[in-house]
C-alpha positions as protocol buffer text, in pm:
chain_id: "A"
residue {
  index: 1
  type: MET
  ca { x: 8639 y: -2757 z: -5811 }
}
residue {
  index: 2
  type: LEU
  ca { x: 8521 y: -2408 z: -5884 }
}
residue {
  index: 3
  type: ASP
  ca { x: 8706 y: -2179 z: -6121 }
}
residue {
  index: 4
  type: ALA
  ca { x: 8651 y: -1880 z: -6346 }
}
residue {
  index: 5
  type: LEU
  ca { x: 8806 y: -1743 z: -6661 }
}
residue {
  index: 6
  type: VAL
  ca { x: 8761 y: -1377 z: -6752 }
}
residue {
  index: 7
  type: VAL
  ca { x: 8682 y: -1340 z: -7122 }
}
residue {
  index: 8
  type: LYS
  ca { x: 8593 y: -1051 z: -7350 }
}
residue {
  index: 9
  type: VAL
  ca { x: 8247 y: -1062 z: -7510 }
}
residue {
  index: 10
  type: ARG
  ca { x: 8054 y: -835 z: -7742 }
}
residue {
  index: 11
  type: GLU
  ca { x: 7742 y: -701 z: -7573 }
}
residue {
  index: 12
  type: ALA
  ca { x: 7513 y: -442 z: -7728 }
}
residue {
  index: 13
  type: GLY
  ca { x: 7786 y: -341 z: -7974 }
}
residue {
  index: 14
  type: ARG
  ca { x: 8063 y: -299 z: -7715 }
}
residue {
  index: 15
  type: ILE
  ca { x: 8335 y: -522 z: -7581 }
}
residue {
  index: 16
  type: CYS
  ca { x: 8323 y: -601 z: -7209 }
}
residue {
  index: 17
  type: ASN
  ca { x: 8470 y: -853 z: -6966 }
}
residue {
  index: 18
  type: VAL
  ca { x: 8262 y: -1133 z: -6817 }
}
residue {
  index: 19
  type: ALA
  ca { x: 8360 y: -1432 z: -6605 }
}
residue {
  index: 20
  type: ALA
  ca { x: 8293 y: -1784 z: -6730 }
}
residue {
  index: 21
  type: VAL
  ca { x: 8243 y: -1980 z: -6406 }
}
residue {
  index: 22
  type: HIS
  ca { x: 8270 y: -2357 z: -6408 }
}
residue {
  index: 23
  type: ALA
  ca { x: 8205 y: -2626 z: -6148 }
}
residue {
  index: 24
  type: VAL
  ca { x: 8363 y: -2968 z: -6184 }
}
residue {
  index: 25
  type: GLY
  ca { x: 8282 y: -3261 z: -5958 }
}
residue {
  index: 26
  type: VAL
  ca { x: 8428 y: -3606 z: -5909 }
}
residue {
  index: 27
  type: SER
  ca { x: 8186 y: -3899 z: -5901 }
}
residue {
  index: 28
  type: ALA
  ca { x: 8210 y: -4186 z: -5653 }
}
residue {
  index: 29
  type: ASP
  ca { x: 8394 y: -4393 z: -5914 }
}
residue {
  index: 30
  type: GLY
  ca { x: 8652 y: -4116 z: -5974 }
}
residue {
  index: 31
  type: ARG
  ca { x: 8520 y: -3969 z: -6300 }
}
residue {
  index: 32
  type: ARG
  ca { x: 8528 y: -3591 z: -6345 }
}
residue {
  index: 33
  type: GLU
  ca { x: 8193 y: -3439 z: -6437 }
}
residue {
  index: 34
  type: SER
  ca { x: 8105 y: -3086 z: -6544 }
}
residue {
  index: 35
  type: LEU
  ca { x: 7837 y: -2967 z: -6302 }
}
residue {
  index: 36
  type: GLY
  ca { x: 7772 y: -2623 z: -6445 }
}
residue {
  index: 37
  type: LEU
  ca { x: 7904 y: -2346 z: -6666 }
}
residue {
  index: 38
  type: GLU
  ca { x: 7770 y: -1992 z: -6667 }
}
residue {
  index: 39
  type: LEU
  ca { x: 7870 y: -1638 z: -6768 }
}
residue {
  index: 40
  type: ILE
  ca { x: 7848 y: -1380 z: -6491 }
}
residue {
  index: 41
  type: THR
  ca { x: 7908 y: -1008 z: -6526 }
}
residue {
  index: 42
  type: SER
  ca { x: 8140 y: -984 z: -6227 }
}
residue {
  index: 43
  type: GLU
  ca { x: 8340 y: -1245 z: -6039 }
}
residue {
  index: 44
  type: ASP
  ca { x: 8215 y: -1123 z: -5702 }
}
residue {
  index: 45
  type: GLY
  ca { x: 8033 y: -1283 z: -5410 }
}
residue {
  index: 46
  type: ALA
  ca { x: 7689 y: -1216 z: -5558 }
}
residue {
  index: 47
  type: GLY
  ca { x: 7777 y: -1376 z: -5892 }
}
residue {
  index: 48
  type: TRP
  ca { x: 7927 y: -1685 z: -5731 }
}
residue {
  index: 49
  type: SER
  ca { x: 7635 y: -1717 z: -5489 }
}
residue {
  index: 50
  type: ALA
  ca { x: 7383 y: -1708 z: -5773 }
}
residue {
  index: 51
  type: PHE
  ca { x: 7584 y: -1970 z: -5966 }
}
residue {
  index: 52
  type: LEU
  ca { x: 7603 y: -2202 z: -5665 }
}
residue {
  index: 53
  type: ARG
  ca { x: 7234 y: -2155 z: -5583 }
}
residue {
  index: 54
  type: GLY
  ca { x: 7157 y: -2257 z: -5940 }
}
residue {
  index: 55
  type: LEU
  ca { x: 7358 y: -2578 z: -5896 }
}
residue {
  index: 56
  type: LEU
  ca { x: 7166 y: -2656 z: -5578 }
}
residue {
  index: 57
  type: ALA
  ca { x: 6835 y: -2589 z: -5756 }
}
residue {
  index: 58
  type: CYS
  ca { x: 6941 y: -2844 z: -6022 }
}
residue {
  index: 59
  type: GLY
  ca { x: 6988 y: -3107 z: -5752 }
}
residue {
  index: 60
  type: LEU
  ca { x: 7354 y: -3080 z: -5648 }
}
residue {
  index: 61
  type: SER
  ca { x: 7400 y: -3248 z: -5310 }
}
residue {
  index: 62
  type: GLY
  ca { x: 7655 y: -3446 z: -5113 }
}
residue {
  index: 63
  type: VAL
  ca { x: 7935 y: -3191 z: -5155 }
}
residue {
  index: 64
  type: VAL
  ca { x: 8229 y: -3299 z: -4941 }
}
residue {
  index: 65
  type: LEU
  ca { x: 8505 y: -3061 z: -5051 }
}
residue {
  index: 66
  type: VAL
  ca { x: 8520 y: -2733 z: -5244 }
}
residue {
  index: 67
  type: THR
  ca { x: 8843 y: -2582 z: -5376 }
}
residue {
  index: 68
  type: SER
  ca { x: 8882 y: -2225 z: -5496 }
}
residue {
  index: 69
  type: ASP
  ca { x: 9139 y: -1949 z: -5518 }
}
residue {
  index: 70
  type: ALA
  ca { x: 9153 y: -1571 z: -5475 }
}
residue {
  index: 71
  type: HIS
  ca { x: 8890 y: -1558 z: -5201 }
}
residue {
  index: 72
  type: GLN
  ca { x: 8888 y: -1345 z: -4889 }
}
residue {
  index: 73
  type: ALA
  ca { x: 8994 y: -1519 z: -4567 }
}
């Protein structure tokens, strides 16, 4: 499962919004596992793509199903 939560952070003395993106997987024996957590400046296609590429670079494979919300059809 992929999801994001927009949070306010202090950056260079100002408050701004960032998205905390999180990937959760389910192992073969049914246990949930956190696959990755990252802060991105904007919850857009480029931010998500970079996050997912990072998961692949860390060895993520065998993805069978991805769920998400608020995406373009």
